[in-house]
N, C-alpha and C positions, 0 to 999 in steps of 0.2 A: 531395658524397660519396654513393656508391651505397648503397642499402639492401641487406641480406643477400639478399633474394629477387631482387635484380637481378643478383647475381654468378653467374657460371658455376661449375661444380664446381671447375675448376682455379683460378679466382680466389679462391674461398672457402678452398680448401686453402692457397693461397699466403699469403693474409692471416693465416691462423692458424698458419703455420709447419709445415705438414704436407707430407710428401713421398709418403706412401703411406697410404691409408685404413686398411687392416688393421694398420698399424704403430701409428697413433695417436700421442699425445704420449708422451714419456718420463716416467717417474714423477718424475724430478727437476724437469723443466719444469712438470709439473702442480702440484707442491708450491710452486714459486716463484709461479705464478699464483694459487694458493689464498691464499698469504700476502699477495699484493698486492691481490686483489679481494675476499677474504673468502668465507665459506661460502655455498653455494647454499640459503639459508634466508630466511624473512621474519621480521623482528623484531617482537615484540608487547610493548608496554609498557602494560599496563592501569593505570588510575587506582586507587590504594589506596582501599579501601572507607571507611576512617576519614576520608579527605579528602572523599569524596562526602557522608558524614554531616554533617561539620562545615559544609560550604558551604550546607546547608539552613537554617542559622541566619542567613545573610547576607541579612536582610530587615528593613526598618524596622519593620514591624508586630511582628515577633518581638523586636526591640530594645526597643520600648515595653513589650511584655508582660513582658519580663525585668526592666525597670526597675520596673514595677508590682509584680512578684513580690518584688523586693528591698525596696521600700518597705513592702509589707504585712507582710513578715517583721520589719522594723525596728520597726514599731508594734504588733507582736504579733498580727496577724490571720492566723494560720497556715492556717486553712481556706481563706481567699481565696487565699493564696499557693499552696497545693497545687493548687487548681482551675485557676488561671491557668497554673502550670507544667505541669500535665497537658496543657492545650491546646497549649502550645508544643511539648512533646515529641511529641504526637500528630501535629501538622502536619509536624514535621521527619521523623518516621518515614514518613509518607505520601510525602513528596518523595523520601526515600532509596530506598524500595522501588520507586518509579516509575522512578528513574534506573538502579538496578542490575538491574532486570528485563530490560533490553535486554542480552542476552548479548553477548560480545565477538565481533563479526563478523571481526575480524582473526585471532583464534585459529582460527576455522573455516576461513578461507582458508589458514592455515598447515597445517591438517590435510589439505588437498587436495594438497599437494605430495607427489610420489612419494618413497618411502622408500629405494628402491634403484634402481640403474641398471646396465645392461650396457655396458661400454666396451672399446675397444681401447687398451691402453697397453703400451709396450715390446714391441709385436708380439704381445701375448697378449690374448685376449678374457677379461674378468673382470668379476665383480659387485662393485660398490663402493657405499658409502653415498652416496645422491644428494646429500647435503649437501656432499660433497667434489668434486662436478663443477666444472670450470672451463671458461672460454671456450676453444674449440679442441679439447675432448674429442670423440672419435668415439664415438657412441652407437648401439647396435644396438636396434631396436624390433621387437616381434612382437605378435600378437593377445593382448589381455588386459593389456598394459603400460599404465601411466600415463606420459605423457611427462614426463621429470624436469626439463627445462629448455627454453628456446626453441631450436629446432634448424632449421638449413637442411638440407632433405632432399637427399642426394646420390646415393641409390640407393633405388628403390622397386619392390617386387614385389607388385602388387595391394594396395598399402598404403592402408587407409581409416582415417580418424581422426574420431571424434565430438567436435565442438568447441562443443557447445551452451553449455558453461560460459562461453565467451567471446563467441560470436556470437548465441546464442539460437536458432539453427536446429538441429533435431534430426537432419537427414539427415547420414549419415557422408560425409566429403569424401574423394574419391579424390586421392591425393598423387602428385606427379611430381617428377623431379629437374631439369626444364628451368628455365632462368633466365627471369624475367619482365622485360620491357623497360619497361613503364609505371612511372614513379616514384611514382604515386599509386594503387596497387592497394589497395582496401579490405581490411581484415584477413580478412574472410570469403572473399575470392577469392585469397588468397596460398596457392596450391595446392602450393608447394614449401617451405612452412614447417610446422613442428609446434610447438605451444605448450605450455608447462608447465601441468599440471593437466588437459589433455585426455587422451582415452583411445583406444588403438588397438583397432579393432573387427575388423579382418581384415588378412591379409597380413603383410608384413615390410618392413623398410627400414633404412637407415643415415642418420644425420644428424650434422652438426657443430654443437656448442654455440655459439650466438652471443650468448646472454644468460643470466645466472644471477641468482638471488635477486631483489632489488628492481628489477633492470633488465629482468626478464621482463615480458610483458604482464600476467600475473596479479599480479606484484609492483607494477606501476604502479597496478593497481586497488587493491591493498592500501594503497599510499601515499595514494591519493585518499580512501579510506575513513578513514584515520587523520587526514588533514588537515581533514576536515569536522567541525566542532565541533557538539555538540548545540545545538539552537535552542529558544527558548521559543515556544510556540504563541501565536497572537494573543490567545486568551482569557487565557492566563497573563500576558501583557504587560499586557492591559487591567485585569485584577484587581490586578496589582502596582501599576499606575498609580493605580487607585482607592484601594488600600491606602496608598500614599504620600500622596496628597492628604488622605485622611481623617486619617492620622497627623500630618501637618504641622499641619492645622487643630486637631486635638486637643491637640498639644504646645503650640502657640502659645496656644490658648484656656486650657489648664490653667495655663501659665506666667503669663498675664495675671491669671487669677483668683487664683492663689497670691500674686502681688505685691500686687494690690489688697487681698486679705484680710489679708496680713501687715502692710502699712503702716496699714490702717484698724483693725487689731487686732480684727477681727470675731470670730475664734476664737483659742483657744490654739494654739500651734504644732502639737502632736500632733493636735488636732481638725481643724485646717486641712489638715494632711498627709493625714489619713484622708479628708477631704472631696474633696481633689484626686485622691487615688487612686480614690475612687468615681467621680469625673467621668471619669478616664482609662478605668477599667474599663467604665463605662457607654457611653462614646462609641466605644471601639474595637470594631469588629464581630468579636469573637473567633470567632464561629461561621461567618464567611464562608468561610474555607478548608475547614472541615469539611463545611459544607453543599454547597459546590461539588463537593467530592470525592465526597460521597454521591450527588448527582445524576449525576455522571459514572460512578460505580461502578455505579449501577443501569442506566445506558445501556450500559455494557460488558457487564453480565450479560444484559440483554435481547438485545443483538446476538449474544452467544455462543449463547443458547438458540434464538433465532428464525432467525438468519442464518448460524450456524456460523462466526462470525468470532472471532478472538482479538485483543483490543486490548492492546498491551503498555504503552502510555502513556495514562493516562486523559484528559489534555487533548486527545489526538488525536481523541477522539470528537467534540468540538465542532469541531475543525479541519475535519472532514469536511463539516460544514454550511456552511463558508465557501469551499469549493473553487470556483475559477474554471475550472481546467483539469485534465484528467486525461491524463497522458502514459502510454501503455501499450504493452507488448509485443504483438505480433500472434499468433504461433504458440502455440496452446494456451490463449491467453487470450481473444482475440476469435474465434478459430477453434478447431476441435476437435483440431488436431494429428493428424488421422487422414485420410490421403489417400483419396479416394473417386472411383471412375469414375462420371461423371454423364452422359456422352454418348458415342455411337459413330458412326463412319461405316464401314459395311461395303459395299464397292462403292459404289453410288449410293444406298444406303438409310441413312436417318438414324434412330438409336434414342436414347431417353432411358432413364436408369436411376434408379429410386427408391431411397430409403434412404440413410443416411449412416453413416460410421464403418466399423469392421471387422466388425460383426455382419452375417452373411449374410441380411439381411432386406430384401427389396425385389423389384422386378420390372423386367424388360426390356420397354420399351414402344415401339410404332411408331404414331405418330399418336394417342397416348393410349390405345391398346389393347394387350393382351399380344401380344408379337411372336412370329411364327412362326420356329422354329429351323431355318434353312436350313443346308445343309452348310457353306457359307462362313462363316456366323455361328458355327457350332460350332468351326470351325478357328480363327477369331479368338480365341474364348474359350480354346481349347487353347493357342494361342501365348502368351497372357498368363499362363496357368497353368503351362506347362512351362518357358518361358524365365524362370526364377525361382529364387532361392536363399534365399527367406524362408519362415518357417513361421507359419501361422495356427492359433491354438488357442483353446479355450474353457476358462476356469477360473472357478469360482464364478459362472457365468452371465455372465461378461464376456469378450468376444472381444478378444484381443491378438495382436500379431505379434512375432516375434523376427527382426529383419532390417530391410530398407529399407521405408519407408512406400509408395513407388511400387509395389514388388513386392506389398506387402500389399493394395493396392487391387485388383490383378488377381486375387489369390487370393479375395478377398471377392466380386468380380464373378462369378467362376466358380461359387462355391458358391451365390450368389443364384439363378443361372439353372439350373445343372445339379443342384443339391441338395447338402445337406451330406454325404450318404453315397454320392454317385455315385463310381464307380471309373472313372478314365480308361482308355481302351484303349491309350494310349501309354505305353510303359515307358521311363523315362529311362536313357540310356546314358553320356552325357558332357556336362559343362557347360563352356561358354566364359564365364568370369566377366565382369562389367561392367568396362570399363577406360576411364579418362578420355580416353585417346588415340583410342579407337574409338567410345565412347559407345553401346554396345549390349551385350546379353547374349543368348546363344544356347544352345540345348539340343539335343543329338542324341538322338532317341527312336526307338523301334521300335513301329509300329502292329501290335499283336498280332492284329488281325483278319485282315490280309492279309500279314503278315510283311514289311512295307515300312518302310525307314528314312526318317524325316522330321526335318529340322532346323527348329526353330521359333526365330524371332528377334524381339526386342522392343527398341526403343531410339529414338534421336533420328531424327525424320522425315527430315532431310536425308541421313543415312547410308543409311536404308532406301530412300529414293527413288532414290539412286544405284545400289543393288543391283537394285531393280526395273527400272530402265532398262536394265541389262545383260541381263536376261531378255526384256524387251519393248521394242524400239526405238520403239514407238508409245506408250509409257507417258506419260500426260498429267501431267507434273510440275507444270505451272502450276495445273491444277485442284486438285490435292491441296495445293499450297502455299497457295493461297487459303483453303482450309479450315483449314489450320494457323494462318495469320495471323489469321483471324476469331476463332478460339478464344483465341489468345494475347492479342489486344486485350482480351478479356473476363477476363483474369487466370487462364486455365486452363493447366495443364501438359499439353502434347500429346505423346503417345507413339504411335509407329507400330508395326504388327505385321505379320509376314509368315512365309512358310514356303518350304522347298525340299524337294522329293522327291529322295532320293538314288537315282540309277540307275547301274547298271553296276559298282558296287563295294560292299563291305561295310566301312563305316568303324568304327574302334575309338575314335576321338576326333574332335572337331570343331575346325576351324581357321578363321582369318579368310579364307583363300583360298577355302574352300568356299563361303562366303557371297557373295563377289564374282564367283562364276560366274553369279549371278543368282538372284533370289527372286520369289515371287508376293506382291504386297502384299495383305494381307487387309483392312487398313483403319486407322483412327485411333481413339484413345481420348482423351477429355478428362478430366483428373483435377483435383480441387480439394480443398484443405483446407477443408472446409465451414464457413461461419460458424455460430456457435452461434445457434440461433433465439432463445433468451432474451436474447442480447446485443443483437439488433436492436431488441427492445421496450425494453430498458434505455436504449439510445442515444437512442431517440425521446424518452423521458422526460427524459433529461439535457439534450438540446437544448431541450426545453420549459422546463427550469429554468435555462437560460442557462449551463450547464456545457459547455465545449468539450472535445472528446476528440481527442488527438493520437496517431496510430498510428506506433510506431517498430518497424522491421522490417529484417531482412537481405535481404528479397526485392528484386527489381528494381522500379523505380518504376512500371512499367506494370502489373505484376501487383498490386502493393500498392494502386494507385489504383483498380483494378477491384474489388478486395475491399472497399475503402473505400466505393465506391458501393453494393455489395450490402448492406453493414452499415448504410448510412444514417449514415455517420460525421458528416456535416454536412448541414444542410438544402439547401445549394446545391451549387456545383461543388466537387470535391475537388482540392486543390492538393498537389503533391508536390515534394520536394527530396531529392537524394541526399547522402550523407555527404561525398563529394568536393566537391560544390557548396557545402555548408555550410562546409567548411574554408576555402574561399576568401573567405568573407565577413568583414567587420570586426565587432567586438562590437555596434555599433549596428545593422548590417545583420542580424546574427543575431537580435537582439531583434525586429526587424520580421518576419524570416522565420519565427520561432517562432510568432508570432501568425497570420501569413497562411496557412501551410501546415498541412494536416491529416495529411499522410503524410510520414514521414522514412524513406527507403529506403537500403539499403546502408550502415548506420550502424556506427560503432565504439562501444565502451564510453565512450570520451571524449566522443563526440558526444552520447550520452544525457545525460551530466552537464552538458554545455554547453547542451543544449536546456532542461533544467530551470532552469539558472542564468539563461538568457535570459528565460524566462517570469517568473521571480521578479524579475528586474531591472525588468520592466515592471509591477511591483506586482500580479502575479497569484498568488493562492494556488494552489499546484500540488501535485497528488497524482501519484505515480509508481507504476505497477503493473508488477511484473516477477517473474521466477522464477529467473534465472540469476546466476552470480557476476558476469557482466558488467553486471548491473543494480544491484549493491550500492552503488557510489558515488552513482548517481542516486537510489536508494531512500533513502539516508541524507541526501542534500542536500535532497530534496523536503520541502515543509511536512508532508506525510504520505506515508510509504512504505508500499505495500501489496504483500505477497508472497503467492504461491500456497502453500497448505498441503499439497497432495498432491504436485505435481511440482516445487515450489520447492526450491532448494538450501538447505542450512543457512545458508550465507553470506547469501543473500537474506533469509531469515526473520529472521536476527539483525540485519540492517541496517534492517529495516522497522519501522514503528510498529504495523502491523496485518497480520493473516494471514487470508486467505480460506480457511477450513477445507475448503470443497468446490470450490475453484478456479473458482468461478462469478463471472465479471466482472459479471453482471447484479445481483449483490448490491450493487454500488457504488451503484446508484440508490436502493436501499432504505436503505442506511446514510447516504447524503447527506441523505435526508429525515429520518432519525433524528437526525443531527447538527444539523440546523436546529431540530428540535423541542427538543433539549437546550439549544441556545444560547438559544432563546426563554425556556425555563424558568429557566435560570441568570440571565438578565437580569432576569426578573420577581422571582426570589428576592433578587437584590441590591437592586433598587428597593424591595423589601419590607423587607429587613433594615436598610439604612442609615438610613432615616428614624426607625425605632424606636430604633436605637442613639443617634442624635443627640438624640432626644427625651429619653432618659434623662440624657444629658450636660447638656442644657439645664435640666432640672429641678434638677440639682445646682448648676449655675452660677447660676441665678436665686436659689436659696435662699442661696447664699454671699453674693452681691452685695446681697441685701436683708436680710442679717444674721439670717435665720430659721434655725431648726433644719432641717438637711437631712432630708427625710422618708424618703429611701431610703438604706439602708446598703449598703456594697459587696457583702455576701453576698446581699442581696436583688436587687441589680442583676445579679449573676452568675446568680441563678436565672432572672431575666427573660431574660437573653441566652442562657444555655447550656442551659436546659431548655425554657422556654416557646417562645422564638423558634425555636430549632433544630427542636423538635418539629413545629411548624406548618409550618416551611419544608420539611420532608420531603414535605409534600403536593404541592409543586411537581414532585417526582419523577414523579408519576403524571398530570400534566397531558398531555392529548392534543395532537396536532399541530393547529395553527390551520388553518382551511379555506384552500385555495389556496396552501399552503406551497411546493409545487413549481412554482407558476406565477410566482413572483417571482424576480428575478435574484439572483445571489450577493451577499452583503454586501460593499460596497467596502472595500478595505484601509484607506482614510482614515477610514472610519466609526468613530465612538467608541461605546463601550458605552452611554453615556448621551447623548441629544441635549438640546437646550435645554429642551424641555418637561419631560423627565425630571428635570433639575436643579431647575427651578421647582417641580415637584410634590414633589420630595424636600424642598425647603426649607419649603414651606407645611405639608406633612404633619408634618414634625418639629416645627415651631413649634406647630401646633394640637394635636398629641398631648401636648406638654409643657404647653401652656396648659390643655387639658381635664383633664389629670392633676392639675395644681396647683389649678385651680378646684374640682375634685371633692374634693380633700383639704381645702381651706378650707371647702367646703360641708358636708362630713361633720363636721369639727370644730366648725363653727358651729352645727350642729344636735345637739350634745350627744354626739357620738362621742368616745371616748378617742383619744389619739394612736396607740396600737397598732391600734385598730379602724380608724381613718381610713387608716393606712398599709396595712393589709391590703386595704381597699377600693381604695386607690390602685394597689397592685400588680395587683389584678384588673382595674381599669380599663385599665391599660396592656396587659395580656395579652389581654383580650377585645377591646380596640381593634385589636390585631394580627389577631385572627380576622376582624373585620369588614373590615379593610383588605385581608386576603387575598381575600375575596369580590370586591372591586373590582379589585385589581391583576392578578388571574389572567387577565382577559379584556379585550379592547378593546371589547367590547360592554357593555351594562348588567349589572352584577354580579348583581342580584336575578333577572333573567330567565335568567341562565346558571347559577344554583345547581343546576339539575337536571342539568347536564353534569359536575358534580363526581363523580369515580369513587368506588366503594365503598372502595377502599384509602385515598383521600384523606380520606374521612369517618372511617375508622378512626383515621388519624393525628390528626385534629381531636378525636376522642373521647378519645384517649390524652392529648392536651394538657389537655383539660378535666378528665380524671381526675386528672392531676398537680396541677392547681389546687385541686381538692377535697381531695386529700391534704395539700397545703401548708396549706390553710385550717383543716382539722379534726383532723389527726393531732397528738396532744400533742407527740411528740418533734420533729416538723417545726415546730410553733409555737414551740417553745423554740429550735431551731436558727436559724430565720429571723425570729424576733421578730414573729410575727403571731398572730392570734386568729380564732375563728370569727365569722361574720357571719350575719344573719338573712335571710329571703326578701325582705323589704322592701328591705334593703340591697343584695341581689343585683339587684333590679329597678332600683335607682338606678345600680348599676355598669353594667348593660346599656344604660340610657338614655344615660349619658355616653359609653360605648364606641362606640355606633352613630353618633355625630356625625361621626367621621372618615370613615366610609363615605359618609355623606350629602354631605359636602363634595367628596370624590373623585368621586362620581357626578355631582355638579353640574358639576364641571370637565369630565368626560367628555361630558356633554350639550352643553356649550359647544363643545367640539372637534368633535364629530360634526356639530353644526349648521353650524359653519364649513366643514367639509369638504364637506358636502352643498351649501352655498351656492357654494363654489368650483367644484364639478362642474357 
C-alpha cells in the first residue's frame, strides 16, 4: 500500500472521497468520521500522586523498619519508634519528590497541538476547533499557523514549514505538491507533507488531512513516551540489592537469636524482644538512603552552581559517571547552529574568512593576509547581501537573524568585510523568492551610482552554472564543479553567486526567464555550521575516558561524516549509516551497527529510540542529548536523558533527567567526571557504614548468646547510627576526585558495587569492631568502672573507631599520609561529630535520655587507644594489597 506522500493529488482526493478541494467534506461526513476515529487530541493519563507516594514504601528495608517501629511501640519504647518512623517517612518523601519532579512530558506534547484550523467544509472556508479535524478534511495553511494534523500538501505557494520539532533541523523546508516515488523517503525529506505541531514560516498552501491524534507523527512520539516506563539507575539497583542482602541476613540472624534466646530462656520475653529489636535497629543501616541522598544532593547543587546544570533525578548524577556511550543531536549541540561563510572562490582567487556565527567580527584573507577588495569581490559580496530575504540584527550584544541561516551567513559576511554601518549603493526593487523547484533566490536592484539595473542571484551551483553557460559558451563548468565537489566532500554547503546587468529595458519585477538569458558567475561560497570549539576539547577528554560519542543528525551522511572528523568524534575512522539503511537491519544487526558507527544520518525519531535501545541491549550505559520533541522518546528511554536548557523544547526538558542550562555540550565531560567522583564517594560511604552497623548487631547478638546483659540499648544504637555515623559520613560529600579518574574506562554493567575484597574487609572490620567494643567494655568494667560508665566509653569507642576507619577507607593510599588532603569542610563535619559526642557525654539531659555519664581524660585516652586499632588493621591490609599489586606489576 502506498504512503500518502507517494499518492498524486487526484489519488489522495479519491482515497478521501473528495471531488473538489474548495468544497471539502460535508459536515455530515465529517461528523461520521469524527464519531468513528475520535477527536484529534492526544490522551494524557498521569499517575495519581498518592500512588506514587505509596509505592515508595515497597522496599524490604522499609518493611523491616516498620516492623521494628511496631515492636518498639508494643514494648513501650516510644522514642525509638518515633526516630525509626521518622527515617521511614523521610526516605519515602525523598523518593516521592524525585519521581514527581519529572513533569509530564505527555502534557507538554499535548500543548503543542494546534488549537484551531481553517478548513473547507460544504464548500465554505471556516475556522473550527482543531480537535474536530478528521481524515479527509481540506486544511488551508498560511504563515504563522501551527499545522493542526498530518497533511498531504496538494497546493503550495512558496510554502515553508519549520519542522525542527520532528527532524531536529532548523532550516525551514520548502513544500511542494508533487508526489514522491521512492517508498522509503525519510521524514525530513517528505517535501509534500506537513506534520502536526510544526509551524508555517512563510507562504500559503492547502493540505488534506491523512492522520489525526495518536496516528500523527507527533502522536506516535507521544505513545512512545507513554510506553517507556521509568527505570531505576544502576546505583539505585545496587543499593537496593545491598539493602535486600543486609535485610535478609539481619532477619535470619535476628530470628535465630530470638529462637535460641527463647528456648534457652536467657531473658524474659519482653527483654528478649527488646534485645532483638536492638539487634535489628543496630544492624539495619537506616542512614544509608539518607547519606546517599545527601551525597547526591550535594553533587546536584555543585553541578548547578559550577556547570549550570539542572538534575531532576538525584540518582542520575551517579549514572553520569557510569556512561559508556553518549548519543547526541548535532545541530546546535555539537555545532553552533549558525551558518558561517568560511571560504570563497572569486574568479580564480581563493579567500578564507575568519570568525564564526552571526556576529560580524572577522576578516577576509588571501594567503593569510587581508584581501584586497577588487570590483568582482565587491560584487560577490553584494550578490550575497542583496539576493536575500533575511534580517540580521543586534540585541543586548548578541547578533541574531530572522529568516534562513544560509541567508544570515551572507549578511554577516557582508558586514564583516564592508562594515556594520556601510550603506550599499544598490537599491532593492523586486525579490524573486527562493523556490524548491528552482533552488535560487534573486533580487532586482538599481545601482544608484550609475542608474543601472542589476539582478543579483544566489543559489544551487548547478542552476547558476547553467545560467552562466548561457552567457558564456566557453564557461568552464568542469573546473567550477570540481571546486564544488571538493568542498562538498569536506561537509561544506556550497552556494554559487552571480549577477546580470539589465540592458535595453527598465524592469519593474524580476522573473525566472530574465536569469536564463545568462548571468556572470561571480564565484562560490562555502558555508558551514561551525563546530563548537569547546566541544572538540570535550570529545578528546571523553575518548580518553573510554566514553564513545554517537552523532545523530538529519544531515546527509557525507556532510555528517566530515563534521565528525572536524569534531574528533572518534580517534580513528568515522563510520556512518543512514536511517534508511538502519531500518533494513535485523535487531542483532542494529546492535552491532550501533556500536560500529559514530554517525547516524537522515534519521527519524523512531531511529533515535531504536539506536538507544540497541546500545542498551549491548549492556552499554547510554546517555542521550537532545533538544526537540523528536528526541523525547530517546531521552526518556536512555539511562540518562540530557536536554538543552536554552533552545530545548519543554517536551525534551520534561522527558530528560538532566538539563544543560547553557546548552554547552562540553559540560558533559565535566559532569561525567563529577559523576565518577560521586560514585566513588558513595561506594566508600557504604563500605564505611555497613561494617559499623554489622558491628553493633554483633555486639547485641554475642551478648544474647552468652547470656550477658546487652551493653547497648536501642536508643544508644540509634544515636550511633543516626547521629554519629551519618554525621561523619557527610565528610564523604567533600572528598575530591581520585587522581587519573578520567583515564580509566567506564565501570562495566556487570561490575558489582562491592568486589570480593570489599566483602572480606567488611567482614573482618565488623567482627573486629564488635570484638574491640566488647573487650573494651569488659576491660573498663574489670578495672572498676560502673556499667553506665563502661557503656559510655563503649559508645565512644564505637564512634571514635568510625572516625579512624574513615581516615583509612577514604583513600586507596595509606590513610595517615593522606590526612593532609582532607578538606576543611570535611574537618568541620568531623568536628561537629566530636562536639555531639561531648554533648552526649556531659550534658545532663542527654545523659538521662541516653543512659550515659561523664568520663575522665584517662578514660578518653583508653577510648582512643581501643578505637585506633581498627585503622591499624585496615592499614595493614592495605599494605599487603599494595605490596601484592607492586609484585604483580
